[in-house]
C-alpha positions in Angstrom: 81.5 167.1 218.6 83.1 169.0 215.7 83.0 172.8 215.8 83.7 175.4 213.1 86.4 177.8 214.0 85.0 180.5 211.7 81.4 180.6 212.7 81.1 178.3 215.8 78.6 175.9 214.2 78.7 172.3 215.6 78.3 169.0 213.9 78.3 165.4 215.1 80.7 164.3 212.4 83.7 165.8 210.6 83.1 167.7 207.3 85.6 169.2 205.0 83.3 172.2 204.4 81.3 173.8 207.2 77.6 173.2 206.6 76.7 176.6 208.1 79.2 179.2 206.7 80.7 177.2 203.8 84.4 177.7 204.9 86.8 174.9 204.1 89.0 173.0 206.6 87.6 174.8 209.7 86.1 171.9 211.6 87.9 170.9 214.8 87.1 168.2 217.2 86.3 168.9 220.9 85.4 166.7 223.8 82.0 167.6 225.3 80.7 166.0 228.5 77.2 164.6 228.5 76.0 166.9 231.3 77.5 170.1 230.0 74.8 172.4 228.6 75.5 175.4 226.4 75.7 178.6 228.3 76.1 176.9 231.6 78.5 179.4 233.0 78.5 180.3 236.7 75.6 182.6 237.5 76.8 186.0 238.6 73.8 187.0 240.7 70.8 189.0 240.0 67.5 187.7 238.6 66.7 188.1 234.9 64.5 191.1 234.4 61.9 190.8 231.7 62.3 193.4 229.0 59.4 195.4 227.6 59.2 196.7 224.0 59.5 200.5 223.6 58.9 202.8 220.7 62.0 204.5 219.3 60.7 208.0 220.3 60.2 206.8 223.9 63.8 205.7 224.4 65.9 208.2 226.2 69.1 209.0 224.3 71.9 209.4 226.9 75.6 209.5 226.4 77.5 206.4 227.5 79.6 207.1 230.6 83.3 206.7 229.7 86.5 206.2 231.6 89.2 208.5 230.3 92.3 206.4 229.7 95.8 208.0 230.2 96.7 207.4 226.5 95.1 209.9 224.2 95.8 207.7 221.2 93.8 204.9 222.9 91.0 207.2 223.7 90.8 208.3 220.1 90.5 204.8 218.8 87.9 203.8 221.4 85.8 206.8 220.5 86.5 209.0 223.5 87.3 206.5 226.3 86.4 203.2 227.8 82.7 202.8 228.1 81.5 201.4 231.4 80.1 197.9 231.1 81.7 197.3 227.7 84.0 194.4 226.7 86.9 195.2 224.4 89.1 192.7 222.6 92.7 193.7 221.8 94.4 191.4 219.2 97.9 191.4 217.7 100.9 189.3 216.8 103.1 187.8 219.6 105.6 190.3 221.0 104.0 193.3 219.3 103.3 195.1 222.6 99.7 194.3 223.5 100.4 193.6 227.2 102.7 196.6 227.4 100.1 198.9 226.0 97.4 197.7 228.5 99.7 197.6 231.5 101.2 201.0 230.8 97.7 202.5 230.8 96.5 200.7 233.9 99.5 201.6 236.0 98.9 205.3 235.2 95.3 205.2 236.5 95.3 206.2 240.2 91.7 206.3 241.3 90.3 203.0 240.1 90.7 199.4 241.5 92.0 197.3 238.7 92.3 193.5 238.4 94.8 192.1 235.9 94.3 188.4 235.2 97.4 186.9 233.6 97.1 183.4 232.1 100.4 183.5 230.2 103.0 185.4 232.4 103.9 185.1 236.0 103.5 188.0 238.5 107.3 188.4 238.6 107.4 188.9 234.8 104.7 191.5 235.0 106.5 193.3 237.8 109.7 193.4 235.8 107.8 194.9 232.9 106.2 197.5 235.2 109.7 198.4 236.5 111.0 198.7 232.9 108.1 201.0 232.1 109.0 203.0 235.2 105.6 202.9 236.9 104.2 201.3 240.1 100.7 201.1 241.4 98.9 200.3 244.7 95.5 199.9 243.1 96.4 197.5 240.3 96.1 193.9 241.5 97.7 191.0 239.5 96.6 187.4 239.7 97.9 184.5 237.6 94.9 182.3 237.0 93.4 180.3 234.1 90.2 178.9 235.8 87.1 181.0 235.1 85.5 180.0 238.3 88.5 181.1 240.4 88.7 184.4 238.4 85.1 185.2 239.5 86.1 184.4 243.1 88.9 187.0 242.9 86.4 189.5 241.3 84.1 189.1 244.3 86.9 189.6 246.8 88.6 192.6 245.1 85.5 194.2 243.4 87.5 195.8 240.6 86.4 198.8 238.5 88.4 197.6 235.5 89.1 193.9 234.6 91.8 192.8 232.2 92.2 189.1 231.0 95.4 188.3 229.3 94.7 186.3 227.3 91.2 184.9 226.6 92.6 181.8 224.9 94.3 180.6 228.1 91.1 180.8 230.2 89.0 177.6 230.7 85.8 176.8 232.6 85.1 173.5 234.4 81.7 173.1 232.8 83.4 172.0 229.6 85.9 169.1 229.2 87.7 170.6 226.2 91.1 172.3 226.6 91.7 176.0 227.0 91.7 177.9 223.7 89.2 175.6 222.0 86.1 176.9 220.3 83.7 176.0 223.1 86.0 177.3 225.9 86.6 180.7 224.2 82.9 181.1 223.5 81.7 180.2 227.0 84.4 182.2 228.9 83.8 185.3 226.7 80.0 185.0 227.2 80.4 184.7 231.0 82.7 187.8 231.1 80.2 189.7 228.9 77.4 188.9 231.3 79.6 190.1 234.2 80.4 193.3 232.4 76.8 194.2 231.5 75.5 193.3 235.0 78.2 195.1 237.0 79.0 198.0 234.6 82.7 197.1 234.9 84.6 197.5 231.6 86.5 194.3 230.6 89.5 194.3 228.3 90.4 190.9 226.7 93.7 190.3 225.1 93.6 187.8 222.2 96.0 185.9 219.9 95.9 186.0 216.1 96.5 183.1 213.8 98.8 182.9 210.8 96.3 184.5 208.5 96.4 187.6 210.7 92.8 187.3 212.1 91.9 186.8 215.7 92.2 183.2 216.9 89.2 181.4 218.1 85.6 181.3 216.8 84.1 184.2 214.9 81.4 184.5 217.5 84.1 186.0 219.8 84.2 189.1 217.7 80.4 189.2 217.7 80.2 189.0 221.5 82.5 191.9 222.3 81.7 195.6 221.9 84.9 196.7 220.3 87.7 194.8 218.5 91.1 196.6 218.4 94.0 195.5 216.3 97.6 196.3 217.4 99.9 195.9 214.4 103.3 196.9 213.2 106.4 195.7 211.5 109.1 194.2 213.6 111.7 196.1 211.5 110.1 199.5 212.5 109.6 201.0 215.9 106.2 202.3 215.2 103.0 200.5 216.2 99.5 201.2 214.8 96.3 200.7 216.8 93.1 200.3 214.7 89.5 199.7 215.5 88.0 196.8 213.4 84.7 197.0 215.3 83.4 199.6 217.7 79.8 199.9 218.9 80.5 203.2 220.7 82.6 205.1 218.1 84.1 205.2 214.7 86.2 202.4 213.1 88.2 204.7 210.9 90.4 206.2 213.7 94.1 205.3 214.0 96.5 205.5 216.9 100.3 205.6 216.5 102.9 204.6 219.1 106.6 204.3 219.1 108.2 201.3 220.9 111.0 202.4 223.1 113.0 200.9 225.9 110.7 202.3 228.6 107.5 201.3 226.9 105.3 202.8 224.2 105.4 206.5 223.4 102.5 208.3 221.8 103.2 209.9 218.4 101.2 213.1 218.4 102.5 214.4 215.0 102.9 211.3 212.8 103.7 213.4 209.7 107.2 214.1 211.0 108.0 210.4 211.2 106.6 209.6 207.8 108.6 212.3 205.9 112.3 211.7 206.0 114.9 214.5 205.8 117.6 214.3 203.1 119.8 217.0 204.4 118.5 219.5 201.8 119.5 217.3 198.8 116.7 216.8 196.3 116.4 213.2 195.0 114.4 211.8 192.1 111.7 209.2 192.8 110.5 210.9 196.0 107.1 212.5 196.3 105.0 213.7 199.3 101.4 212.8 199.4 98.6 213.9 201.8 96.4 211.1 203.0 93.7 210.6 205.7 93.2 207.9 208.3 89.7 208.5 209.7 89.7 212.2 210.3 93.4 212.5 210.8 95.6 213.9 208.0 99.1 212.6 207.3 102.0 213.8 205.2 103.5 210.6 203.7 106.6 210.2 201.6 106.3 207.9 198.6 109.6 206.5 197.2 109.9 204.9 193.8 112.6 203.4 191.6 112.2 202.8 187.9 115.0 201.0 186.1 115.5 198.9 183.0 114.5 195.3 183.4 117.5 193.1 184.0 115.5 190.0 183.1 112.9 189.2 180.5 109.9 189.9 182.8 109.8 193.3 184.5 109.5 193.3 188.2 106.7 195.0 190.2 107.5 195.3 193.9 105.3 197.2 196.3 105.6 197.9 200.1 102.7 199.6 202.0 100.5 200.1 198.9 98.0 198.0 197.0 100.0 196.1 194.2 96.9 195.8 191.9 96.3 199.5 192.2 99.9 200.4 191.3 99.6 198.2 188.2 96.4 200.1 187.3 98.2 203.4 187.7 101.1 202.1 185.5 98.6 201.2 182.8 97.1 204.7 183.0 100.6 206.2 182.6 101.3 204.1 179.6 98.0 204.5 177.8 96.9 208.1 178.7 100.3 209.9 179.3 102.5 208.0 176.9 105.3 206.8 179.2 106.5 203.3 178.2 106.9 201.5 181.5 106.0 198.0 180.3 109.7 197.0 179.9 111.0 198.6 183.1 111.2 197.4 186.7 109.1 199.5 189.1 109.7 199.4 192.9 107.4 201.4 195.2 107.8 202.0 199.0 105.7 203.9 201.5 108.2 205.4 204.0 107.7 204.6 207.7 106.2 201.1 207.3 102.7 202.4 207.0 100.1 200.6 204.9 97.9 203.2 203.0 94.5 202.5 201.4 93.5 206.1 200.8 93.0 206.6 197.0 94.1 210.2 197.4 97.7 208.9 197.4 97.4 207.9 193.7 98.8 211.3 192.6 101.8 211.0 194.9 102.5 207.5 193.6 102.3 208.5 190.0 104.5 211.6 190.7 107.2 209.5 192.4 107.2 207.0 189.5 107.4 209.7 186.8 110.2 211.5 188.8 112.3 208.3 188.9 111.5 207.5 185.3 112.8 210.9 183.9 115.3 211.2 186.8 114.2 214.7 187.7 113.7 215.5 191.4 110.4 217.0 192.6 111.2 220.4 194.1 111.4 220.5 197.9 108.2 221.7 199.6 105.8 220.2 197.1 103.0 217.8 198.0 99.9 216.5 196.3 96.6 214.7 196.8 94.3 213.3 194.2 92.6 210.1 193.0 93.5 208.9 189.5 90.8 207.6 187.2 91.2 205.1 184.3 90.8 207.9 181.8 93.8 209.8 183.3 91.7 212.4 185.0 92.4 213.5 188.6 89.3 213.0 190.7 88.3 215.1 193.7 89.0 213.8 197.2 87.3 214.2 200.5 88.3 216.7 203.3 90.6 218.7 201.1 90.6 221.6 203.6 92.2 219.4 206.3 94.8 218.1 203.8 95.8 221.6 202.8 96.0 222.8 206.4 98.1 219.8 207.5 100.5 220.4 204.5 100.8 224.1 205.5 101.4 223.2 209.1 104.4 221.1 208.2 106.0 223.8 206.1 105.0 222.7 202.6 105.1 225.6 200.1 103.0 224.1 197.2 100.3 221.6 196.9 98.6 220.0 193.8 95.0 219.1 194.2 92.2 218.0 191.7 90.6 220.7 189.7 87.2 221.8 191.1 87.9 220.4 194.6 88.0 223.8 196.3 84.2 224.5 196.5 83.5 226.8 199.3 87.0 226.9 200.6 88.6 230.3 201.3 92.1 230.1 200.0 93.1 233.5 201.5 93.2 231.8 204.9 96.2 229.7 203.9 99.6 230.9 202.7 100.5 227.6 200.8 100.3 227.9 197.0 97.5 225.8 195.6 97.8 224.3 192.1 94.8 222.6 190.4 95.2 219.9 187.9 92.5 218.1 185.9 94.6 215.4 184.3 97.8 213.5 185.0 99.5 215.4 182.1 98.6 218.7 183.8 100.2 217.6 187.1 103.3 216.5 185.2 103.6 219.9 183.5 103.1 221.7 186.9 105.9 219.6 188.5 108.5 219.4 185.8 107.6 222.2 183.4 
């Protein structure tokens, strides 16, 4: 049979384009035995109970019981903790720290029986990692196994309260003839583990690979099966790692957790603004602006660095790191058309310090300020920050949660902040000591900064 890696649809013959989802070059061949039936995973006990329809008002609304994890950053991304009976998929690049993050949290839990199933590493390798982290445990059991049927035998003997499978692509069931990691194997193994989690109320954490496009490997149905999909990402050149929720049935997907990779494991970064704003020893440099952005409900102070120079070649260069390149081109067009700065013949380089990728439109004002500062070679005074979205007409549009942005800027010792005009509705400015400057257009912000 031929299976689509994007949607999981099957076909008796190869097709360049999936007949179900329309994706190109996603059909892969798998060997399927004649007696194997879809969903023929090992039964996990308990007869199927017939469900009865209920009116919405008759359904009791109760909070899901959660297991509080040792890492507060992980709890924030999960929405308050690990929900009992849930199945969570953690994905990331090889060597980014997925197994370290999970093992570090499990070894710190003292009152729960934990089964860690490793299909990639030996028990000795995991023991060496635990020693490097500096933690041991008598209630965390490690087994190296890739057979789904044998895993369920270990589950029956140990009766764990938390189950971890590292990784789902290495697990295979005997009911299918295809190799581990194929579309059918990943789908069947994940479905069997989902059934176990829901029937036993034991939370299951799956660790998954990602492909070269940066998405989770395996069929797309894997992401539909699980309750939460977490992405662990970061740049190899930086020590900081970001944990995002791509899907979460029990919480928000806009939260962000930040860790720092150290020799003894991952350290939680409770105040990320300090790492995202570099210190220049009191020296004021042109081309550096500080913006206030949000990830979920968490405010950040981020340093934006820009360099504008005369084009050495015929075509000016536009290089961006950590920001949307198309949006920067739009902001450059606004500067040229609405403010009068001729940047069409100049090279523009932009960098978000700290290796963070920012999508918040409120950073537009910081990007423009950094570009203008480098263009006129005048440093922005120390202690100034800004937040505002730039429109195509050159106006500065209001942004959300302006109170949190102002409070975060004041907490980090900023003296002045530029915000959009009319964005302070209902906010008592007497509660803060930071000086607030309102600007309606980009030209107004430029006059406030540089006189």
